[in-house]
C-alpha positions in Angstrom: 42.7 -66.3 2.1 41.0 -68.2 5.0 41.9 -71.9 5.3 38.8 -73.6 6.8 39.1 -77.0 8.4 35.7 -77.7 6.8 37.5 -77.9 3.4 39.0 -81.2 4.5 35.6 -82.8 4.6 34.9 -81.5 1.1 38.1 -83.1 -0.1 37.1 -86.4 1.5 34.0 -86.4 -0.7 35.8 -85.5 -3.9 35.2 -88.1 -6.6 38.3 -87.0 -8.5 40.5 -87.2 -5.4 39.2 -90.8 -4.8 40.0 -91.7 -8.4 43.6 -90.4 -7.9 43.9 -92.3 -4.6 42.9 -95.5 -6.4 45.5 -94.9 -9.1 48.3 -94.3 -6.6 47.4 -97.0 -4.1 47.3 -100.0 -6.5 49.4 -102.7 -5.0 53.2 -102.4 -5.6 55.5 -104.2 -3.2 58.3 -101.7 -4.0 56.1 -98.9 -2.8 55.5 -100.8 0.4 59.3 -100.8 0.8 59.3 -97.1 -0.2 61.9 -97.6 -2.8 60.6 -94.7 -4.8 61.4 -92.2 -2.0 65.1 -93.1 -1.5 67.9 -92.6 -3.9 70.0 -95.3 -2.3 67.4 -97.9 -3.1 67.3 -97.0 -6.7 71.1 -97.4 -6.7 70.6 -100.9 -5.3 68.3 -101.8 -8.2 70.9 -100.5 -10.7 73.7 -102.4 -9.0 71.6 -105.6 -9.3 70.8 -105.0 -13.0 74.4 -104.2 -13.8 75.9 -107.3 -12.2 76.0 -110.1 -14.8 76.3 -112.7 -12.1 73.1 -111.7 -10.3 70.0 -113.9 -10.1 68.1 -111.9 -12.8 69.9 -114.2 -15.3 70.1 -111.4 -17.9 73.8 -111.4 -18.2 75.6 -108.2 -19.3 72.6 -106.8 -21.3 72.1 -103.8 -19.0 75.6 -102.4 -19.1 75.7 -102.8 -22.9 72.4 -101.0 -23.3 73.6 -98.2 -21.0 76.7 -97.8 -23.2 74.7 -97.8 -26.3 72.4 -95.1 -24.9 75.1 -92.8 -23.6 76.9 -93.0 -26.9 73.8 -92.0 -28.9 72.5 -89.1 -26.7 72.8 -85.7 -28.3 74.3 -84.2 -25.1 77.3 -86.6 -25.4 78.2 -86.1 -29.0 81.0 -83.7 -28.1 82.6 -86.2 -25.7 82.6 -88.9 -28.4 84.4 -86.6 -30.8 86.8 -85.3 -28.2 87.8 -88.8 -27.0 87.5 -90.6 -30.3 85.4 -93.3 -28.6 85.1 -96.5 -30.6 81.5 -97.2 -29.4 81.0 -100.1 -31.8 83.8 -102.0 -30.1 82.4 -101.2 -26.6 78.9 -102.3 -27.6 80.0 -105.7 -28.9 82.5 -106.5 -26.1 81.7 -108.9 -23.3 81.2 -107.6 -19.7 80.5 -111.0 -18.2 83.3 -110.4 -15.6 81.8 -107.0 -14.5 82.1 -106.4 -10.7 79.8 -103.9 -9.2 80.5 -102.0 -5.9 78.2 -99.8 -3.9 79.0 -96.8 -1.8 82.7 -96.7 -2.6 84.5 -94.4 -0.2 87.0 -91.8 -1.5 90.0 -90.4 0.3 88.0 -87.3 1.1 85.2 -89.3 2.9 82.7 -89.0 0.1 80.9 -92.1 -1.3 80.5 -92.9 -5.0 77.0 -94.4 -5.6 78.2 -97.1 -8.0 81.5 -98.3 -9.4 81.6 -101.2 -12.0 84.8 -102.7 -13.1 85.6 -105.1 -16.0 89.2 -106.4 -16.0 88.7 -108.1 -19.3 87.8 -104.9 -21.0 90.0 -102.7 -18.8 87.0 -100.4 -18.2 85.7 -98.8 -15.0 82.3 -97.1 -14.8 81.5 -94.5 -12.2 77.7 -93.8 -11.8 76.6 -90.8 -9.8 72.9 -91.3 -9.2 70.8 -88.2 -8.6 67.2 -89.3 -8.4 65.9 -86.1 -6.7 69.0 -84.5 -5.3 71.5 -82.1 -6.9 75.2 -82.5 -7.0 77.5 -81.2 -4.3 80.4 -78.9 -5.0 83.5 -80.7 -6.1 82.1 -84.2 -5.7 82.3 -85.2 -9.4 85.9 -84.1 -9.6 86.6 -86.0 -6.4 85.2 -89.3 -7.8 87.2 -89.1 -11.1 90.4 -88.2 -9.2 90.0 -91.1 -6.8 89.2 -93.8 -9.4 91.9 -92.4 -11.8 94.4 -92.9 -9.0 93.4 -96.5 -8.6 93.1 -97.5 -12.3 94.4 -95.1 -14.8 98.1 -96.2 -14.5 96.9 -99.8 -15.0 95.6 -98.8 -18.5 91.9 -98.8 -17.6 89.4 -96.5 -19.4 87.2 -94.6 -17.0 83.7 -93.8 -18.0 82.0 -91.5 -15.5 78.2 -91.3 -15.9 75.9 -88.7 -14.4 72.4 -90.2 -14.0 69.5 -87.9 -13.2 65.7 -88.0 -13.1 65.2 -85.0 -15.4 68.1 -84.8 -17.9 70.3 -82.5 -15.8 73.7 -81.6 -17.1 76.7 -82.3 -14.9 79.0 -79.5 -13.9 82.1 -81.7 -14.8 82.9 -81.8 -18.5 84.1 -85.5 -18.4 80.8 -87.0 -17.3 78.4 -88.7 -19.7 74.8 -87.7 -19.4 72.1 -90.3 -18.7 68.6 -90.0 -17.3 66.0 -92.4 -15.8 63.9 -92.2 -19.0 66.7 -94.0 -20.7 66.6 -96.7 -18.0 62.9 -96.9 -18.3 63.1 -97.5 -22.1 65.9 -100.1 -21.7 63.9 -102.1 -19.2 60.6 -101.8 -21.1 62.1 -103.0 -24.3 63.8 -105.9 -22.6 60.6 -107.1 -21.0 58.6 -106.7 -24.2 61.1 -108.6 -26.5 62.2 -111.2 -24.0 59.2 -111.9 -21.8 59.3 -115.7 -22.4 62.9 -116.0 -21.4 62.7 -113.9 -18.2 61.9 -115.7 -15.0 58.4 -114.8 -13.7 59.6 -113.3 -10.4 62.2 -111.2 -12.2 59.6 -110.0 -14.8 57.2 -109.1 -12.0 59.8 -107.2 -10.0 60.9 -105.2 -13.1 57.3 -104.5 -14.0 56.7 -103.0 -10.5 59.9 -101.0 -10.9 58.8 -99.7 -14.3 55.5 -98.5 -12.7 57.5 -96.4 -10.2 59.6 -94.8 -12.9 56.5 -94.1 -15.0 54.9 -92.2 -12.1 58.0 -89.9 -12.0 58.7 -89.6 -15.7 55.5 -90.2 -17.8 52.8 -87.5 -18.0 49.5 -89.3 -17.3 47.0 -87.0 -18.9 44.1 -88.5 -17.0 45.9 -88.1 -13.7 46.9 -84.5 -14.5 43.3 -83.7 -15.4 42.1 -85.2 -12.1 44.8 -83.4 -10.1 43.9 -80.0 -11.7 40.2 -80.6 -11.0 41.0 -81.5 -7.3 43.3 -78.5 -6.8 40.9 -76.1 -8.4 37.9 -77.1 -6.2 39.9 -78.1 -3.0 42.9 -75.8 -3.0 42.4 -74.8 0.7 42.4 -78.4 1.8 45.4 -79.5 -0.3 47.5 -76.5 0.7 46.6 -77.0 4.4 47.4 -80.7 4.5 50.6 -80.3 2.4 51.9 -77.5 4.5 51.6 -79.5 7.8 54.5 -81.6 6.6 56.5 -79.0 4.6 57.8 -76.3 6.9 60.1 -75.2 4.1 57.1 -73.4 2.5 57.3 -70.9 5.4 60.0 -69.0 3.5 57.5 -68.2 0.7 55.5 -65.0 1.3 52.4 -66.4 -0.3 52.0 -69.0 2.5 52.3 -66.5 5.4 48.5 -66.5 6.0 48.4 -70.3 5.7 51.1 -70.8 8.4 49.6 -68.2 10.7 46.4 -70.3 10.7 48.3 -73.6 11.1 50.2 -72.1 14.1 46.9 -71.0 15.7 45.4 -74.6 15.4 45.3 -76.6 18.6 48.0 -79.3 18.9 45.5 -82.1 18.8 44.0 -80.8 15.5 47.4 -80.3 14.0 48.3 -83.9 14.8 45.1 -85.1 13.1 45.9 -83.1 10.0 49.3 -84.7 9.8 47.8 -88.1 10.2 45.4 -87.4 7.3 48.4 -86.2 5.2 50.5 -89.3 5.9 47.7 -91.6 5.0 47.2 -90.0 1.6 50.6 -88.5 1.1 51.3 -89.6 -2.5 47.9 -88.3 -3.8 48.1 -85.0 -1.9 51.7 -84.5 -3.0 50.8 -85.2 -6.6 47.8 -82.8 -6.5 49.8 -80.1 -4.9 52.7 -80.6 -7.4 50.5 -80.4 -10.5 48.0 -77.9 -9.2 50.4 -75.4 -7.8 53.0 -75.9 -10.5 54.1 -72.3 -11.2 56.1 -73.2 -14.3 53.0 -74.7 -15.9 50.7 -71.9 -14.9 53.2 -69.2 -16.1 53.7 -71.0 -19.4 49.9 -71.2 -20.0 49.7 -67.4 -19.4 52.6 -66.9 -21.8 51.0 -69.1 -24.5 47.7 -67.3 -24.1 49.4 -63.9 -24.3 51.2 -65.0 -27.5 47.8 -66.3 -28.8 49.3 -69.7 -29.6 46.8 -72.2 -31.1 46.3 -75.2 -28.8 48.0 -77.6 -31.3 51.4 -75.8 -31.1 52.1 -76.0 -27.4 51.9 -78.5 -24.6 51.7 -77.3 -21.0 53.6 -80.2 -19.5 54.2 -79.8 -15.8 57.9 -80.4 -16.1 58.9 -79.5 -19.6 56.3 -77.1 -21.2 57.0 -76.9 -25.0 55.9 -75.1 -28.1 56.6 -74.4 -31.7 56.1 -71.2 -33.5 52.7 -71.5 -35.3 54.2 -70.9 -38.7 56.7 -73.8 -38.2 53.8 -76.1 -39.1 54.4 -74.9 -42.7 58.0 -76.1 -42.5 57.0 -79.8 -42.6 56.8 -79.8 -46.4 60.5 -78.9 -46.4 62.1 -80.6 -43.4 59.7 -83.6 -43.2 57.9 -85.1 -40.2 59.5 -87.0 -37.3 60.1 -90.7 -38.0 58.7 -91.6 -34.5 56.5 -89.8 -31.9 58.3 -86.6 -30.8 57.1 -83.8 -28.6 54.4 -81.9 -30.7 54.8 -84.1 -33.7 57.0 -81.6 -35.4 60.7 -81.8 -36.3 61.6 -78.7 -34.3 60.7 -78.0 -30.7 61.3 -75.3 -28.1 60.9 -76.1 -24.4 61.4 -74.6 -21.0 62.7 -76.5 -17.9 63.6 -75.7 -14.3 67.2 -76.7 -13.9 68.7 -78.5 -10.9 70.3 -75.3 -9.7 66.9 -73.5 -9.8 67.3 -71.5 -13.0 65.0 -71.4 -16.0 66.3 -72.8 -19.3 65.0 -72.5 -22.9 66.2 -75.1 -25.4 65.6 -75.4 -29.2 66.1 -78.8 -30.8 66.0 -80.4 -34.2 64.4 -83.8 -33.8 64.3 -87.3 -35.5 63.5 -86.2 -39.1 64.0 -88.5 -42.1 67.8 -88.7 -42.6 68.1 -87.0 -46.0 65.8 -84.1 -45.0 67.5 -83.8 -41.6 70.9 -83.7 -43.1 69.8 -81.0 -45.6 68.2 -79.0 -42.8 71.3 -79.2 -40.6 73.6 -78.2 -43.4 71.3 -75.3 -44.2 71.3 -74.2 -40.5 75.1 -74.5 -40.5 75.3 -72.1 -43.5 73.3 -69.6 -41.3 76.2 -69.8 -38.8 74.4 -72.1 -36.3 77.0 -74.5 -35.0 76.2 -78.1 -35.8 78.2 -81.0 -34.3 79.6 -83.4 -36.9 78.1 -86.4 -35.3 74.6 -84.9 -35.7 75.0 -85.5 -39.4 75.7 -89.2 -39.1 72.8 -91.4 -40.1 71.2 -92.6 -37.0 71.6 -89.4 -35.0 68.2 -88.1 -33.9 68.5 -85.1 -31.7 70.5 -81.9 -32.2 70.2 -79.0 -29.8 70.9 -75.8 -31.6 70.2 -73.2 -28.9 69.9 -72.9 -25.2 69.8 -70.0 -22.8 69.4 -69.7 -19.0 68.0 -67.0 -16.8 67.9 -66.7 -13.0 64.5 -66.9 -11.2 64.5 -65.0 -7.9 61.3 -66.7 -6.5 60.0 -70.0 -8.0 56.8 -69.6 -6.0 56.0 -66.3 -7.7 54.1 -66.8 -11.0 55.0 -63.3 -12.2 58.8 -63.9 -11.7 58.6 -67.2 -13.7 56.5 -65.6 -16.4 59.0 -62.7 -16.7 61.8 -65.3 -17.1 59.8 -67.2 -19.8 59.1 -64.0 -21.8 62.7 -62.8 -21.4 64.2 -66.0 -22.9 61.6 -65.9 -25.7 62.4 -62.3 -26.6 66.2 -62.2 -26.2 68.3 -61.2 -29.3 69.9 -64.6 -29.3 66.6 -66.5 -29.4 65.1 -64.2 -32.0 68.2 -64.5 -34.1 68.0 -68.3 -34.0 64.3 -68.1 -35.0 65.3 -66.0 -38.0 68.2 -68.2 -39.0 65.8 -71.3 -38.9 63.5 -69.5 -41.3 66.3 -68.5 -43.6 67.6 -72.1 -43.6 64.2 -73.4 -44.7 63.9 -70.7 -47.3 67.4 -71.6 -48.6 66.3 -75.3 -49.0 63.1 -74.2 -50.8 65.0 -72.1 -53.3 68.0 -74.5 -53.4 70.3 -71.7 -52.5 73.9 -72.8 -51.7 75.2 -69.5 -50.5 74.4 -68.6 -46.9 72.3 -65.5 -46.5 73.8 -62.6 -44.7 72.1 -62.7 -41.3 72.3 -59.4 -39.4 72.1 -59.3 -35.6 68.6 -58.4 -34.5 68.8 -55.1 -32.6 66.8 -54.4 -29.5 64.5 -51.9 -31.2 63.3 -54.6 -33.5 61.5 -56.1 -30.5 58.6 -53.7 -31.3 57.7 -56.0 -34.2 56.5 -53.1 -36.4 55.9 -53.2 -40.1 57.2 -50.0 -41.9 54.1 -47.9 -42.8 55.9 -46.4 -45.8 56.4 -49.8 -47.4 52.7 -50.6 -47.0 51.7 -47.2 -48.4 53.8 -47.9 -51.5 52.3 -51.4 -51.8 48.7 -50.2 -51.8 49.6 -47.4 -54.3 51.1 -49.9 -56.7 48.0 -52.0 -56.6 45.5 -49.1 -56.6 43.9 -50.0 -53.3 41.7 -47.2 -52.0 42.4 -45.8 -48.5 39.0 -47.1 -47.2 40.1 -50.6 -48.2 43.3 -50.8 -46.2 44.5 -50.3 -42.6 48.0 -50.2 -41.1 48.9 -50.9 -37.5 52.3 -51.6 -35.9 51.4 -55.4 -35.8 49.8 -55.9 -39.2 48.7 -54.2 -42.4 45.4 -55.3 -43.9 43.6 -54.7 -47.2 40.9 -55.9 -49.5 40.9 -55.8 -53.3 38.1 -54.5 -55.5 37.3 -58.0 -56.5 36.7 -58.9 -52.9 34.4 -55.9 -52.5 32.3 -57.1 -55.4 31.9 -60.5 -53.7 30.0 -58.7 -50.9 27.0 -58.2 -53.3 26.6 -62.0 -53.5 27.8 -63.3 -50.2 27.1 -60.4 -47.8 29.4 -59.0 -45.1 30.5 -60.6 -41.8 27.9 -61.2 -39.1 30.2 -59.7 -36.5 32.8 -56.9 -36.5 35.8 -58.2 -38.4 38.7 -56.1 -39.6 37.7 -54.3 -42.8 34.2 -55.9 -42.6 34.5 -57.9 -45.9 34.0 -61.5 -47.1 37.8 -62.0 -47.4 40.6 -60.1 -45.8 44.3 -59.9 -46.7 47.0 -59.0 -44.1 50.7 -58.7 -43.8 52.0 -59.8 -40.4 55.5 -59.7 -39.0 56.4 -63.0 -37.4 58.7 -63.7 -34.4 61.4 -65.1 -36.6 61.5 -61.9 -38.6 59.6 -63.2 -41.6 56.8 -61.2 -43.3 53.7 -63.3 -43.8 50.8 -62.6 -46.2 47.5 -64.2 -45.3 44.2 -64.4 -47.2 41.3 -65.5 -45.0 37.6 -66.1 -45.4 35.7 -64.4 -42.6 32.6 -65.0 -40.4 29.8 -64.4 -42.9 26.4 -66.2 -42.6 26.9 -70.0 -42.5 24.9 -70.8 -45.6 26.8 -68.1 -47.6 30.1 -69.4 -46.2 29.3 -72.8 -47.5 28.4 -71.4 -50.9 31.8 -69.6 -51.1 33.7 -72.7 -50.1 31.8 -74.9 -52.6 32.6 -72.3 -55.3 36.3 -72.4 -54.4 36.3 -76.2 -54.4 34.6 -76.3 -57.8 37.5 -74.3 -59.1 40.1 -76.8 -57.8 40.9 -75.5 -54.3 41.2 -77.9 -51.4 39.3 -76.7 -48.2 39.4 -78.4 -44.8 36.1 -80.2 -44.0 35.9 -78.4 -40.6 35.4 -75.1 -42.5 32.0 -76.4 -43.7 30.6 -76.7 -40.2 27.9 -74.2 -39.2 30.1 -73.1 -36.2 33.1 -72.3 -38.4 34.1 -68.7 -38.7 37.5 -68.4 -40.3 39.1 -70.3 -43.2 42.7 -69.5 -44.3 42.8 -69.7 -48.1 46.4 -68.6 -48.7 49.5 -67.9 -46.7 53.2 -67.5 -47.4 56.1 -66.0 -45.5 59.6 -64.8 -46.3 62.4 -63.4 -44.2 63.2 -59.7 -44.1 66.8 -59.2 -43.2 66.6 -55.4 -42.5 63.2 -54.2 -41.3 64.3 -50.6 -41.5 65.0 -50.9 -45.2 61.6 -49.8 -46.7 62.7 -51.0 -50.2 63.5 -54.5 -49.0 60.2 -54.8 -47.1 58.3 -53.6 -50.2 60.1 -56.1 -52.3 59.1 -59.0 -50.0 55.5 -57.7 -50.0 55.5 -57.8 -53.8 57.1 -61.2 -53.8 54.5 -62.7 -51.5 51.5 -61.1 -53.3 52.8 -62.2 -56.7 53.2 -65.8 -55.6 51.6 -68.3 -58.0 49.4 -69.7 -55.3 48.0 -66.2 -54.4 47.5 -65.3 -58.1 45.6 -68.5 -58.6 43.3 -67.7 -55.7 42.7 -64.1 -57.1 41.8 -65.6 -60.5 39.2 -67.9 -58.8 37.8 -65.0 -56.8 37.5 -62.9 -60.0 35.7 -65.8 -61.7 33.2 -66.4 -58.9 32.5 -62.6 -58.5 31.1 -62.4 -62.1 
């Protein structure tokens, strides 16, 4: 790849780049002071907010809100149980005497970011602030040991808090987890509810600070779109400018050619490039971070390979997430989130790059209506998924039920990251959780009280095959001719005689489609080890499709309005799924096939098809 200096001129004329520049260069006095770039300055803001005697005149609201937040975070549930914390008492206590200290030096020469002490409540808070950095070996233990030596014998309770930008877990078990999105919420709510009672200058200062946090934490879809557009059309210029100030990229093989060219540039030109970079640093950094984000690119490749519909995944640059497509059907059982949550579903799977440069997959149950959430958690527990007792308390919102980590050898290599994503998705542990989730939902549906016997998924089951013998028996039972069925390792499709009769009235698909019929049935093995039966209307002529749909509606079926558009091709008429515990047991697979086909909903559809075929 040749990195031409002419590309800089093209970037200068990019409308999208100019729009991003405008976004990032709106006036913010805290940016003038470069507060966003230095962890120590964020610690100064936190110290100011925590100190009740400071000139913000907000009293001890901030420390109380922090306590409330750490006591309700899912990651901290275990600590509350282990230490029998009376968080109600903490929340309603006064911290008006709180003293806040910055950069407290330990006996080993390390410095604690923040220490806050209340003599009245006999409580000491340690806050280790990690805005962009990771923790150093032994530092968390050092901080607790030092503060314990000073205060534990005096009867003080020590509450160590690990504050990070991206929800990073501390290595030390005694630290409470907190992240900057919590602080953002706390400040935003305070400004919204108490605007009139907050001094104008304080309000303005906090508004500017919120703006800085949002740039780090909140995905701006417009800005992301602009950044992707800029990087796609101006990659040479962005890489060239970014690399002039980031020598650490030299260790990545993919930048070898870029640095060879940079090294061959005359000193005067190299200085000019650095000057351009410095002038537009924030915009260039943002475009590079979004455009060259390997995790996002690898996740998009993964989602495409898995053929996920767009509505079941979000390629966030920091935390790409998805749900299994068939989890959409679970909403009837587990309910919908009581407030906006990820993909609008009560379950979510996401990937993240951890502070120690590993890839992590997490599965979480979200903020469902309490009765349904409790029922679902109990059902998961019967499937031997450990559920913490606090997760069942009314008011609890988030319960992580699975997480797994894999090493990534080269975060600049999209293939390495994609391999990690696919590995975590396909592990026996993840697949088994998917299966247990499906069993838990089925148990609720059938009001079963006895936990199903979940067998460990073996490695050979990763082939996702459907036993051919089971399908052969199924078609024999229903007298389906060999020309009307087809079996592959991924799915087994068939059409009934009634469906073939419909072809006389409605024709055949206008493009090659499966068994080339108006409707098609197929069995499909899902990732969570359920077998699914689907009946779908195919891509016949638009006017004939509309006639079929109207006939179905006249007989009481509800069809989505989009299916009536001239551009519509496929309309799912029936689908149902059920777990198969042992895929090598032909009898069990056949039993599930029969169960699905004989479902009342499917038989009703067959009756309607029989009626309109006459």
